C-alpha positions in Angstrom: 18.9 0.6 -19.8 17.2 3.7 -21.4 15.2 5.6 -18.8 12.2 7.6 -19.9 11.4 11.0 -18.4 10.1 11.0 -14.8 6.4 10.1 -14.8 5.9 12.6 -12.0 7.7 15.8 -13.1 9.0 14.9 -16.6 12.5 15.5 -15.4 15.5 13.9 -17.1 18.5 12.0 -15.9 16.7 9.3 -13.8 18.8 6.3 -12.9 18.0 2.7 -12.0 19.2 2.1 -8.4 17.5 -1.1 -7.3 16.6 -4.3 -9.2 14.6 -7.4 -8.5 14.9 -9.9 -11.4 11.6 -11.7 -11.0 8.7 -10.8 -8.7 5.0 -11.9 -8.7 3.0 -9.5 -10.8 0.2 -9.4 -8.3 0.4 -9.7 -4.5 -3.3 -9.8 -3.4 -5.1 -12.1 -5.8 -6.8 -15.1 -4.3 -5.0 -18.2 -5.8 -7.0 -21.4 -5.2 -4.3 -24.0 -5.9 -0.6 -24.4 -5.2 0.1 -25.3 -8.8 -1.4 -22.0 -10.0 0.6 -20.2 -7.4 3.9 -21.8 -8.5 3.2 -20.9 -12.1 2.1 -17.3 -11.3 3.2 -14.6 -13.8 6.2 -12.5 -12.7 7.6 -9.2 -13.8 10.8 -7.3 -13.3 11.5 -4.4 -10.9 13.9 -1.8 -12.2 13.4 1.0 -9.7 14.6 4.4 -11.0 14.8 7.7 -9.2 14.3 11.3 -10.5 17.0 13.6 -9.1 14.7 16.6 -9.7 11.8 15.6 -7.5 12.8 12.3 -5.8 10.0 10.3 -7.4 10.7 6.6 -7.7 9.2 4.3 -10.4 9.5 0.9 -11.9 11.1 1.6 -15.3 10.2 -2.0 -16.4 6.5 -1.9 -15.4 4.1 -3.7 -17.7 0.5 -2.9 -16.8 -0.6 -5.9 -18.9 0.6 -8.2 -16.1 -1.7 -6.6 -13.5 -5.2 -7.9 -12.6 -7.6 -5.9 -10.6 -10.8 -8.0 -10.4 -13.2 -9.5 -7.9 -10.5 -11.9 -6.8 -8.2 -9.1 -5.7 -8.3 -9.2 -1.9 -6.5 -6.2 -0.5 -8.6 -5.2 2.5 -7.0 -4.6 5.9 -10.4 -4.2 7.5 -10.3 -7.4 9.5 -7.6 -6.0 11.8 -8.8 -4.2 14.9 -5.7 -1.9 14.8 -6.4 -0.9 11.2 -10.1 -0.5 12.0 -9.4 2.0 14.7 -7.1 4.0 12.4 -9.7 4.0 9.7 -12.4 5.2 12.0 -10.3 7.9 13.5 -9.2 9.1 10.1 -12.8 9.3 9.0 -13.7 11.3 12.1 -10.8 13.7 11.6 -11.6 14.4 8.0 -15.3 14.9 8.8 -14.3 17.4 11.5 -11.5 19.2 9.5 -13.5 19.7 6.3 -17.1 19.7 7.7 -18.0 16.7 5.8 -21.7 16.6 6.8 -24.4 16.0 4.2 -21.9 16.3 1.4 -21.1 14.3 -1.7 -18.1 12.1 -1.3 -16.2 10.4 -4.2 -13.6 7.7 -3.5 -11.1 6.5 -6.1 -9.8 3.0 -5.4 -12.4 2.3 -2.7 -11.5 -1.4 -2.3 -14.3 -3.2 -0.6 -15.9 0.1 0.4 -15.3 0.2 4.2 -13.8 3.7 4.4 -16.4 5.3 2.1 -19.1 3.7 4.2 -17.6 5.1 7.3 -17.5 8.7 5.9 -21.1 8.4 4.9 -22.3 6.8 8.1 -20.5 9.2 10.5 -21.2 12.4 8.5 -24.6 11.7 7.0 -23.0 12.0 3.6 -23.7 10.5 0.2 -20.9 8.5 -1.5 -19.9 7.0 -4.7 -16.9 4.7 -4.9 -14.9 3.4 -7.9 -12.8 0.2 -7.9 -12.7 -2.8 -10.2 -12.1 -5.0 -7.2 -15.3 -4.0 -5.4 -17.5 -6.9 -4.4 -21.2 -6.5 -3.6 -22.0 -7.8 -0.1 -18.8 -6.9 1.6 -20.1 -3.7 3.1 -23.6 -2.9 4.5 -25.6 -0.8 2.0 -28.0 1.8 3.4 -31.6 1.3 2.2 -31.9 5.0 1.2 -29.4 4.6 -1.7 -26.9 7.1 -0.3 -24.0 4.8 -1.0 -23.1 3.6 -4.5 -20.2 1.6 -6.0 -19.0 1.2 -9.5 -16.7 -1.7 -10.2 -14.5 0.2 -12.7 -11.4 2.3 -12.8 -12.0 6.0 -12.3 -11.3 7.8 -15.6 -12.3 10.8 -17.7 -15.7 9.2 -18.5 -16.7 9.8 -14.8 -15.5 13.5 -14.8 -19.1 14.7 -14.6 -19.7 13.0 -11.2 -19.8 15.9 -8.7 -18.1 15.7 -5.4 -17.4 18.0 -2.4 -14.6 15.7 -1.2 -12.5 13.3 -3.3 -10.6 10.6 -1.5 -7.9 8.4 -3.0 -6.3 6.1 -0.5 -3.6 3.6 -1.3 -4.2 3.9 -5.0 -1.9 6.5 -6.5 1.1 4.2 -6.0 -0.6 1.7 -8.4 -0.8 4.3 -11.2 2.2 4.3 -13.6 1.4 7.8 -15.1 0.6 9.8 -11.9 1.1 13.1 -13.6 -1.5 12.4 -16.2 -3.9 11.1 -13.6 -3.6 14.1 -11.3 -4.0 16.5 -14.2 -7.1 14.5 -15.2 -8.4 14.9 -11.7 -7.8 18.6 -11.7 -9.7 19.0 -15.0 -12.6 16.9 -13.7 -12.9 19.3 -10.7 -13.0 22.3 -13.0 -14.1 25.5 -11.2 -15.4 23.8 -8.1 -12.7 25.3 -6.1 -14.0 24.2 -2.7 -13.6 20.5 -3.6 -11.0 19.0 -1.2 -8.7 16.2 -2.5 -7.3 13.8 0.1 -4.5 11.4 -0.9 -3.0 8.5 1.2 0.1 6.7 -0.1 3.0 4.7 1.4 5.8 6.9 2.4 8.6 6.0 0.1 11.0 8.3 2.0 10.6 6.0 5.1 10.7 2.8 3.0 14.0 3.8 1.3 15.6 5.3 4.5 14.9 2.0 6.4 15.9 -0.3 3.5 12.5 -1.9 3.7 13.1 -4.4 0.9 9.7 -6.1 1.5 7.9 -2.9 0.5 9.1 -3.1 -3.2 6.6 -5.2 -5.2 5.2 -5.1 -8.7 1.8 -3.5 -8.2 3.4 -0.5 -6.7 4.9 1.1 -9.8 5.1 4.6 -8.2 6.8 5.6 -5.0 6.3 9.0 -3.5 8.3 10.9 -0.9 6.8 14.1 0.5 8.7 16.3 -2.0 7.6 14.4 -5.1 4.0 14.1 -3.9 3.6 17.9 -3.1 5.3 18.9 -6.4 3.1 16.6 -8.4 -0.1 18.2 -7.0 1.2 21.8 -7.2 2.2 21.4 -10.9 -1.2 20.0 -11.7 -2.9 23.1 -10.4 -3.6 22.3 -6.7 -2.7 24.2 -3.6 -1.4 21.7 -1.0 -2.8 22.6 2.4 -1.3 19.8 4.4 1.0 16.8 4.1 1.9 14.7 7.1 3.0 11.3 8.2 0.4 8.9 9.7 0.0 5.3 10.8 3.3 5.1 12.6 5.0 6.9 9.8 4.0 4.3 7.2 1.8 6.6 5.1 1.8 10.1 3.7 -1.5 12.0 3.9 -1.9 14.9 1.6 -4.8 17.4 1.4 -5.2 19.8 -1.4 -7.6 22.3 -3.0 -7.8 23.4 -6.6 -5.7 26.5 -7.0 -7.7 29.2 -8.7 -4.5 30.9 -9.8 -2.3 28.0 -11.0 1.2 28.5 -12.2 3.2 29.1 -9.0 4.8 25.8 -8.1 5.7 25.4 -4.5 9.4 25.6 -3.7 11.1 22.2 -3.4 12.3 21.4 0.1 16.0 21.1 -0.9 17.2 19.6 2.4 14.5 16.8 2.4 15.3 16.0 -1.3 19.0 15.8 -0.6 18.5 13.4 2.3 16.1 11.3 0.2 18.5 11.1 -2.7 21.4 10.0 -0.4 19.2 7.2 1.0 18.4 6.2 -2.6 22.1 5.9 -3.3 22.6 3.6 -0.4 19.5 1.5 -0.7 20.9 -1.5 -2.6 23.6 -2.1 0.0 21.2 -1.5 2.9 18.7 -4.0 1.5 21.4 -6.6 0.8 22.6 -6.5 4.4 19.1 -7.0 5.7 18.3 -9.8 3.3 21.4 -11.7 4.2 20.7 -11.4 7.9 17.3 -12.9 7.4 18.6 -15.7 5.1 21.1 -16.7 7.8 18.4 -16.7 10.5 16.0 -18.7 8.4 18.7 -21.2 7.5 19.6 -21.7 11.2 15.9 -22.3 12.1 15.5 -24.7 9.2 18.6 -26.7 10.3 17.2 -26.9 13.9 13.8 -28.0 12.5 12.0 -25.1 14.2 8.6 -24.2 12.7 8.4 -20.7 11.3 5.4 -18.8 9.9 4.9 -15.4 8.5 2.0 -13.3 9.7 0.3 -11.2 7.1 -0.2 -12.5 3.5 -0.3 -9.2 1.7 2.2 -7.4 -0.4 4.9 -7.2 2.3 4.9 -11.0 2.6 5.3 -11.3 -1.2 8.1 -8.8 -1.2 9.8 -10.6 1.7 9.5 -14.1 0.2 10.8 -12.8 -3.2 13.9 -11.2 -1.6 14.6 -13.9 1.0 14.5 -17.3 -0.6 15.3 -20.2 1.8 13.3 -23.2 0.6 11.7 -25.2 3.3 12.3 -22.7 6.1 8.8 -21.2 6.3 5.8 -23.5 6.8 2.9 -21.2 6.1 1.6 -17.6 6.0 -1.0 -16.6 8.5 -3.8 -14.1 7.8 -6.8 -13.0 9.8 -8.8 -12.3 6.6 -11.1 -15.3 6.3 -11.3 -14.9 2.5 -7.6 -15.8 2.2 -7.6 -19.0 4.2 -7.1 -22.0 2.0 -5.4 -20.0 -0.8 -1.8 -19.8 -1.7 1.0 -17.2 -2.0 2.1 -16.3 -5.5 5.3 -17.8 -6.8 6.4 -19.4 -3.5 3.2 -21.6 -3.3 3.1 -21.3 0.5 -0.4 -22.0 2.0 -2.3 -19.2 3.7 -3.8 -20.4 6.9 -6.1 -18.9 9.6 -4.7 -17.9 13.0 -6.8 -20.6 14.7 -5.1 -23.4 12.7 -1.9 -22.7 14.6 -3.3 -24.4 17.7 -3.0 -27.8 16.0 0.7 -27.3 15.1 2.2 -24.4 16.9 5.1 -22.4 15.5 8.2 -21.6 17.4 8.8 -18.4 15.5 6.3 -15.9 14.0 7.7 -13.2 11.6 5.3 -10.3 11.5 5.3 -8.4 8.2 4.1 -5.1 9.7 5.2 -4.2 13.2 2.2 -2.0 13.9 0.2 -5.3 14.4 2.5 -7.0 16.9 0.5 -6.4 20.0 -2.7 -7.4 18.2 -1.1 -10.6 17.0 0.5 -11.4 20.4 -2.9 -11.1 22.1 -4.5 -13.4 19.5 -1.8 -16.0 20.0 -2.1 -15.8 23.8 -5.8 -16.4 23.4 -5.0 -19.7 21.7 -2.6 -20.6 24.5 0.4 -20.0 22.3 3.6 -18.1 23.1 6.0 -18.3 20.1 8.9 -15.9 19.6 7.6 -12.9 17.6 10.0 -11.1 15.2 9.8 -8.0 13.2 11.8 -7.4 10.1 13.7 -4.4 11.3 14.0 -4.7 15.1 14.4 -8.5 15.7 12.5 -10.1 18.5 9.5 -8.2 19.7 8.5 -7.9 23.4 5.6 -6.4 25.2 7.5 -3.3 26.3 7.7 -2.0 22.7 
């Protein structure tokens, strides 16, 4: 297929290296019926990689298939593990950038939990943008210091001032990241003290591990540290820090407007070389892992052993798309109460609450994200259940991990 220029650096010679023929176009929409779930719209993944900066994108992405609305349920806020991470991240940012009595702007604020934390803990004022924001999901202070706009952030909001701009788990949903980051730089203008903080999934880790479950349609853009830094440097920012957080799952970048733009930071050649080598091997790496899981699920199905997935978000959609063993998985568990009673796109599997497992206990629980294993095990123990817990990379989990 013909590959357009890299959406990140406009480099040429990008090549498709990983394909998924049909995958649900949305992973986080609340779907009220199994029939609607079975008939859910699907798109194609043709992942291409730029050899110049290492950026990965879906060359067949169609934004018309995507829906970001009030029925988009993406929050991880019901997890105590994620809640602790969120709170510590807010405290760290407040301390590092003296975010006290400042104006905070969040792009892609979701249900507003993180912006509310920054405002509460630092005495700040905040404005958040997200078409999936729902009133009533976060406590609103009576003094009006917290405001939400259920819309995509764009040029029309460029006049909204901010001392700190936060964009968490959003840039990977934007198919033209170069245009977006340049727009952001123009909106900041001469306010050279405005800090920009970005949090995205670490595509370097995803690709190195062959994490096939982390490729799904909404994520049309995948950043390694090299491509992320280069993107912001070329847009007129000075990158002050980029680091791995949340057990290596996310990249956190901090940047300031560069008053003297034009000097692009030198590409880390060794990092890029390793990343491109992992890209080359990804298809075989993913194939081996998918086949192992198919064999395991077929064995459990043949033995009539009940299996559930834990976590109904995008990783579960990616897993179910890549590992199709009809009848092997009974349900998908999620602690988010808004998801209970809905259905997974394409597979039609029911999403159930953890408490429902007491009535029909599973023998095996496959955890979509290993960082939640201890939290999940404690919850299962609280219900008097002791199933075998598995992670996608490391097999059966135990308390010593």
